[in-house]
C-alpha positions, 0 to 999 in steps of 0.5 A: 347132573343132579345137584344137592343143595343144602342150606343150614342155619343153626342158632345156639344160646348158652344160658348164663345166670351172671347178669352182674358186673361181679358175683354178688356173693363177693360183695364188699358192701359192709366192708370194715377195715382199719386202713391207717393205725397210727396215733395222734401223739406221733404224726409220722406214726403211720410211716412206721411198721404197724402204722398202716395195714397196707404194708402188712405183707412187707419184709419190715412188718413186725408182730403180725399176730398182734396186729391181726388181733388189733384189727379184730378188736376194732371190729374189722371184717377185712384188711387192706393190703398192698400187692407190691411196694418197691421203694421205702421212701425217705422217712418210712421204715415199714419195708418193701413188698415184692409183688412177685413173691409168694403171698399165699401163706400170709393171705391164708393166715388172714382168712383163717383169722377172720380178716378177708384181704382186699388187695390194692394192686398199685401203691401211692406214687412215692413207692415207685410202682405203677409207672410202666405201660398199660401192657406192663402193668396189666402183666403184673395184675394178671400174674398176681390175680391168677396166683392169689384170687381164691384168697382175695375178697376184692381189689382196688386198682391203686392208691391215689391213682390220679397222682401218676396215672391217666383216667384212660390208663386206670380204666384199662387196668380196671378192665384188665382186673375185671377180665381175670376175676369175678371179685369186685374192683374199686378205684381210689384217688386223692382227696375229693370226688374225682380226685384233685381235678374232679375227673369222674372218668377215673371211675369208669367200669369200677364196681366201688369208689374208695373215697379219700376225704382229706389229707391225713398228713395235716389233720383228720376230718373227724372235726368236720363231719359236715364237710365229710358228709357233703363229700360223700353225698357228692360221690354217691351221685356218680352212681357207684357204691362208696366205701368211706376209706380215708378220713382219719389217721387213727382208725381206733379212735372214738372220733374216727369211729363216730365219723364212720358211723355217720358216713354209714348213716348217710349212704356209705356201704363200708368204712376203711378208718373205723366205725362202731356200728356193724351194719353199713350198706349191707347188700342183699345177695341173691339166694338160689332156690333149693328147689330150682337148684335141685331140679334145674336140669328137669326144668330146663328140659321141660322148657325145651319141650314146651317150645317144641309143643308151641312149634307143633301147634303153629305148624299144624294150624298154618301148614296142616302138617303132622306133629313134630317128632319128639326125642329124649336121649341120655345117659349118666353123663348127658340128657337131650330133649327135643323135637324135629320134623322134615317138610317137603316144600316142593317136588316135581319130576326129579326136583325137590326142596325139603325143609327140616327143623329141630329144637333141642336142649342138651345138659351135661356136667359142663354144658347147658345149650339150647339149639334151634336148627333150620335146614334146606335140602334139595336136588335140581 
């Protein structure tokens, strides 16, 4: 009885140009927001409607059109927003935000006005969110990103996360967010690099550090610029881009703008409490060559055929065998370029062993695949 032997090895390489942690066309380098919009005359002004941009989506926020214009007048390009804020703590009158509500109309309105939303997925501890298990918090993040990602410029996992989450939990939520979006994901802690305990593990896998410089409840860092610059430089040693996020209660003040300018000059890639200058760590986004874009499929095909030609040379030189057979197939929907060849390795009486190889490249609307095929067949 003859037995047919077949041993096959197939290797497929799916080509992907994305080598970055996030798509750089969504970079937050240069971001400019007014995180806090209180006033020096009322130290509790940031607790009221219009006192912080984060509560813009709340049911207690008034005159959104006027507030948008206020931010645009301050030169803002983006706006920081809470995705949810369950509680209205004592002393606050700025309402609550349902994280499961329909935010899309307001997010679209912001984009249309020239303010790109940066979503803070978890508020500060006093708001009462973020205390669930990793699975529960991940479920919230998943539903929010899936509903709204096309209207969002980037995300921050939460405000002052070290107050109520472990570093491992924050990392898990960073990873969850990054698995759902190609937009950048940042981390914000209590004042200082690594937060109150200096734990740098909170920044694992994040794309940006949103750095809080001081306790705005008791005063601003606008009067101690040297200390702010020193903290920024310390944060930059972590190796992540730093958005100078929280350094003044009054983002529209001359002092806040001056400090924002200084922090940009010393390495910050964005500001969250006001600045005067436009440039601040703008990132060079890769531009795709028009020629490469236009002739992408043809060039890939040429590359595939080139591989086949090298294979022809190799086998002619070392095995004294005929050239490979070249193929070109296709229609309006797909194209396949390639080469193949079968070699008889052994034949005696009724026994034989053959080797077959094929190199091919296939392109279609939703496919980009290179394949190398090696197979052995025989009868014994």
